[in-house]
Wavefront OBJ file of the C-alpha trace (Angstrom):
o trace
v -72.027 199.915 -67.981
v -72.845 197.615 -65.067
v -75.648 195.092 -65.411
v -76.530 193.479 -62.083
v -77.249 189.756 -62.034
v -80.264 188.327 -60.368
v -79.601 185.626 -57.744
v -82.640 183.572 -56.805
v -81.730 183.305 -53.101
v -84.179 181.826 -50.663
v -81.986 182.786 -47.681
v -79.709 185.816 -48.096
v -78.126 185.434 -44.641
v -77.194 181.791 -45.260
v -75.690 182.767 -48.623
v -73.525 185.442 -46.971
v -72.357 183.050 -44.259
v -71.478 180.459 -46.889
v -69.532 183.048 -48.926
v -67.681 184.198 -45.813
v -66.750 180.602 -44.874
v -65.447 179.966 -48.400
v -63.244 183.067 -48.224
v -61.982 182.077 -44.748
v -61.176 178.589 -46.012
v -59.257 180.032 -48.976
v -57.322 182.312 -46.596
v -56.584 179.360 -44.304
v -55.338 177.288 -47.254
v -53.037 180.128 -48.394
v -51.539 180.604 -44.913
v -51.119 176.841 -44.449
v -49.298 176.549 -47.757
v -46.975 179.428 -46.867
v -46.154 178.182 -43.367
v -45.759 174.554 -44.433
v -43.274 175.594 -47.108
v -41.121 177.335 -44.476
v -41.350 174.414 -42.032
v -40.592 171.797 -44.696
v -37.489 173.740 -45.803
v -36.260 173.741 -42.213
v -37.037 170.024 -41.954
v -35.048 169.292 -45.129
v -32.125 171.296 -43.748
v -32.131 169.301 -40.499
v -32.393 165.994 -42.377
v -29.491 167.068 -44.591
v -27.332 167.767 -41.523
v -28.305 164.378 -40.074
v -27.415 162.540 -43.282
v -24.085 164.370 -43.485
v -22.980 163.167 -40.060
v -20.179 160.689 -40.474
v -20.134 157.045 -39.472
v -18.249 156.220 -36.241
v -16.422 153.269 -37.836
v -15.265 155.278 -40.894
v -14.223 158.240 -38.753
v -12.380 155.887 -36.398
v -10.398 154.529 -39.355
v -9.638 158.129 -40.381
v -8.286 158.864 -36.880
v -5.977 155.846 -37.092
v -4.738 156.886 -40.536
v -4.077 160.503 -39.497
v -2.162 159.400 -36.413
v -0.175 157.007 -38.577
v 0.694 159.761 -41.079
v 1.732 162.020 -38.201
v 4.099 159.365 -36.844
v 5.523 158.628 -40.306
v 6.244 162.303 -40.933
v 7.787 162.610 -37.459
v 10.081 159.679 -38.240
v 11.161 161.200 -41.575
v 11.603 164.896 -40.777
v 14.909 164.993 -42.690
v 13.251 163.808 -45.926
v 10.463 166.407 -46.019
v 11.240 169.827 -47.458
v 9.102 172.935 -46.836
v 6.082 173.356 -49.114
v 6.237 169.847 -50.613
v 2.849 168.681 -51.867
v 3.446 164.940 -51.648
v 6.052 162.560 -50.271
v 6.694 158.821 -50.498
v 7.690 157.331 -47.139
v 8.630 153.839 -46.044
v 6.079 152.341 -43.678
v 7.015 150.319 -40.610
v 6.341 147.056 -42.480
v 8.682 148.056 -45.296
v 6.019 149.068 -47.814
v 5.993 152.526 -49.414
v 3.212 154.991 -48.594
v 2.280 158.137 -50.529
v 1.300 160.939 -48.150
v -0.413 164.126 -49.365
v 0.988 167.096 -47.438
v -0.644 170.454 -46.609
v 1.163 173.047 -48.758
v 0.762 176.042 -46.453
v 3.013 174.764 -43.650
v 6.681 175.810 -43.494
v 8.297 172.818 -41.789
v 8.093 169.042 -41.441
v 7.384 169.282 -37.699
v 4.442 171.609 -38.434
v 3.112 169.031 -40.931
v 3.407 166.296 -38.309
v 1.494 168.444 -35.804
v -1.128 169.116 -38.462
v -1.889 165.387 -38.788
v -1.972 164.888 -35.003
v -4.326 167.867 -34.520
v -6.656 166.598 -37.246
v -6.653 163.151 -35.636
v -7.485 164.665 -32.226
v -10.296 166.797 -33.667
v -11.781 163.836 -35.560
v -11.517 161.655 -32.452
v -13.447 164.268 -30.465
v -16.078 164.352 -33.208
v -16.466 160.563 -33.005
v -16.873 160.837 -29.232
v -19.700 163.393 -29.500
v -21.304 162.105 -32.696
v -24.103 160.222 -30.923
v -25.013 163.382 -28.963
v -25.233 165.474 -32.132
v -27.208 162.751 -33.926
v -29.716 162.474 -31.068
v -30.071 166.273 -30.933
v -30.841 166.443 -34.661
v -33.372 163.608 -34.373
v -35.142 165.443 -31.542
v -35.254 168.629 -33.637
v -36.670 166.706 -36.604
v -39.332 165.100 -34.373
v -40.270 168.533 -33.005
v -40.470 169.897 -36.549
v -42.797 167.029 -37.535
v -45.131 168.032 -34.693
v -44.960 171.648 -35.877
v -45.935 170.591 -39.425
v -48.723 168.363 -38.098
v -50.067 171.245 -35.983
v -50.280 173.473 -39.069
v -51.816 170.735 -41.239
v -54.531 169.947 -38.670
v -55.364 173.595 -37.865
v -59.038 174.271 -38.587
v -58.891 178.074 -38.532
v -56.456 180.941 -39.001
v -56.270 181.741 -35.274
v -54.740 178.316 -34.536
v -51.937 179.009 -37.027
v -51.433 182.528 -35.659
v -50.943 180.938 -32.243
v -48.036 178.905 -33.667
v -46.424 181.953 -35.329
v -46.824 184.871 -32.888
v -46.364 188.341 -34.461
v -44.249 189.422 -31.483
v -41.576 186.855 -32.291
v -41.670 187.718 -35.995
v -41.169 191.455 -35.373
v -38.331 191.233 -32.851
v -34.920 189.763 -33.512
v -34.986 187.134 -30.776
v -32.297 184.490 -30.465
v -34.169 181.210 -30.603
v -33.536 178.692 -27.849
v -32.517 175.231 -29.051
v -34.278 173.445 -26.175
v -37.693 175.072 -25.951
v -40.172 177.143 -27.978
v -41.732 180.415 -26.823
v -45.299 181.344 -27.802
v -47.409 184.374 -26.867
v -51.115 183.932 -26.095
v -52.968 187.175 -25.388
v -49.872 188.656 -23.748
v -49.003 185.532 -21.753
v -45.576 184.022 -22.388
v -45.860 180.261 -22.940
v -42.777 177.989 -22.931
v -42.872 174.534 -24.539
v -40.078 171.972 -24.198
v -38.729 170.568 -27.463
v -37.005 167.639 -25.736
v -36.100 166.355 -22.257
v -33.443 169.041 -21.833
v -35.982 171.727 -22.764
v -38.570 170.256 -20.373
v -36.043 170.401 -17.532
v -35.057 173.975 -18.446
v -38.582 175.363 -18.389
v -39.344 173.541 -15.127
v -36.276 175.194 -13.592
v -37.146 178.637 -15.023
v -40.781 178.534 -13.903
v -41.887 180.408 -10.784
v -44.295 179.132 -8.133
v -47.392 180.833 -9.626
v -46.683 179.814 -13.224
v -49.019 177.190 -14.673
v -47.644 173.806 -15.755
v -49.460 171.608 -18.322
v -48.906 168.000 -19.417
v -50.890 165.254 -21.169
v -52.744 163.080 -18.679
v -51.202 159.662 -17.937
v -48.909 159.569 -20.971
v -45.536 160.988 -22.103
v -45.702 164.497 -23.540
v -43.939 167.801 -23.796
v -44.098 170.115 -20.770
v -45.753 173.534 -21.128
v -45.382 176.503 -18.769
v -47.629 179.596 -18.784
v -45.710 182.466 -17.214
v -47.927 184.636 -15.036
v -47.880 186.893 -11.990
v -51.643 186.692 -11.681
v -53.628 184.268 -9.573
v -55.926 183.170 -12.380
v -55.147 182.589 -16.065
v -58.092 183.094 -18.484
v -59.764 179.890 -19.639
v -59.100 180.595 -23.329
v -55.348 180.992 -22.604
v -55.343 177.683 -20.712
v -57.222 176.007 -23.579
v -54.789 177.368 -26.192
v -51.761 176.271 -24.135
v -53.339 172.811 -23.699
v -53.762 172.570 -27.466
v -50.069 173.402 -27.924
v -49.260 170.596 -25.482
v -51.346 168.158 -27.548
v -50.101 169.373 -30.943
v -46.432 168.952 -29.983
v -46.860 165.611 -28.192
v -49.070 163.390 -30.375
v -49.920 162.890 -34.044
v -53.349 162.268 -35.464
v -56.918 163.018 -34.464
v -58.332 162.197 -31.084
v -59.765 163.188 -27.745
v -57.006 164.166 -25.306
v -56.930 165.234 -21.657
v -54.375 167.740 -20.351
v -53.624 168.198 -16.653
v -52.622 171.622 -15.333
v -51.534 172.967 -11.960
v -49.346 175.741 -10.503
v -45.610 175.066 -10.692
v -45.403 174.989 -6.870
v -47.423 171.742 -6.897
v -44.826 169.966 -9.078
v -42.112 167.757 -7.574
v -39.262 166.893 -9.945
v -38.150 163.269 -9.525
v -35.502 162.491 -12.141
v -34.786 164.373 -15.342
v -38.134 165.678 -16.597
v -40.195 163.127 -14.628
v -42.459 164.800 -12.066
v -45.100 164.052 -9.442
v -48.174 166.168 -8.739
v -51.362 165.682 -6.709
v -53.505 168.821 -6.918
v -54.511 169.474 -10.502
v -57.350 170.173 -12.928
v -57.953 168.685 -16.353
v -58.833 170.180 -19.739
v -60.133 168.344 -22.797
v -58.704 168.998 -26.258
v -60.234 167.698 -29.482
v -57.698 167.296 -32.283
v -59.696 167.150 -35.501
l 1 2 3 4 5 6 7 8 9 10 11 12 13 14 15 16 17 18 19 20 21 22 23 24 25 26 27 28 29 30 31 32 33 34 35 36 37 38 39 40 41 42 43 44 45 46 47 48 49 50 51 52 53 54 55 56 57 58 59 60 61 62 63 64 65 66 67 68 69 70 71 72 73 74 75 76 77 78 79 80 81 82 83 84 85 86 87 88 89 90 91 92 93 94 95 96 97 98 99 100 101 102 103 104 105 106 107 108 109 110 111 112 113 114 115 116 117 118 119 120 121 122 123 124 125 126 127 128 129 130 131 132 133 134 135 136 137 138 139 140 141 142 143 144 145 146 147 148 149 150 151 152 153 154 155 156 157 158 159 160 161 162 163 164 165 166 167 168 169 170 171 172 173 174 175 176 177 178 179 180 181 182 183 184 185 186 187 188 189 190 191 192 193 194 195 196 197 198 199 200 201 202 203 204 205 206 207 208 209 210 211 212 213 214 215 216 217 218 219 220 221 222 223 224 225 226 227 228 229 230 231 232 233 234 235 236 237 238 239 240 241 242 243 244 245 246 247 248 249 250 251 252 253 254 255 256 257 258 259 260 261 262 263 264 265 266 267 268 269 270 271 272 273 274 275 276 277 278 279 280 281 282 283 284
């Protein structure tokens, strides 16, 4: 049997609004927790890759040692039998050196080539290590902005903007240089780094809308459109993306926007523009 409870409510409508807001807040907290868990796992993965990158000095010493082993083996081909696991060779200074040999190679010359190839590969890695390290740092910085955008979202729609259903449903190969968002059917590109900013500037057509923080460094955002006028709410959402992925913390930010045809690329992702309008974004 059901016994109804009596609620002494002075304002039923206010009570219902309050209940609705509580449920919305609980839903927002659940979605935030879920999305933050996914983003933090990706962040940990990137940080792990960064920490696993070798040190240039240590790798340089490894290159020298591999080249040395290759030369030693080349000088002692007659002493090395197929499928030996280890050999003791006399170094050029007269000392004896124990060299571990790969067991799956059939001849001494193949073993010598093995050491030279490993030395060449490691040398190439040393050469490009700073590029890979910088790339990982840029990805980590972008991921931090992503996490901050989720943490500072004040409603579910702001989080849905960051995780468009269209991208979740389709198997789309993600671009390493820029993010793609969908706002009410409009494709929005956001540069993750300088390379991404340059790419989206080059991809954009004359009528597309370009957005950037006013008078300060920020990511570039492009709204792809064939129409003359983009709805104000789409512009506002794209401006918020520009703010979320450019700065941390609360504040009052201004975002300039103008058609791509008004942009003049100077060097890299640096641009000049004269005709523009400005939007205001409050990051709470």
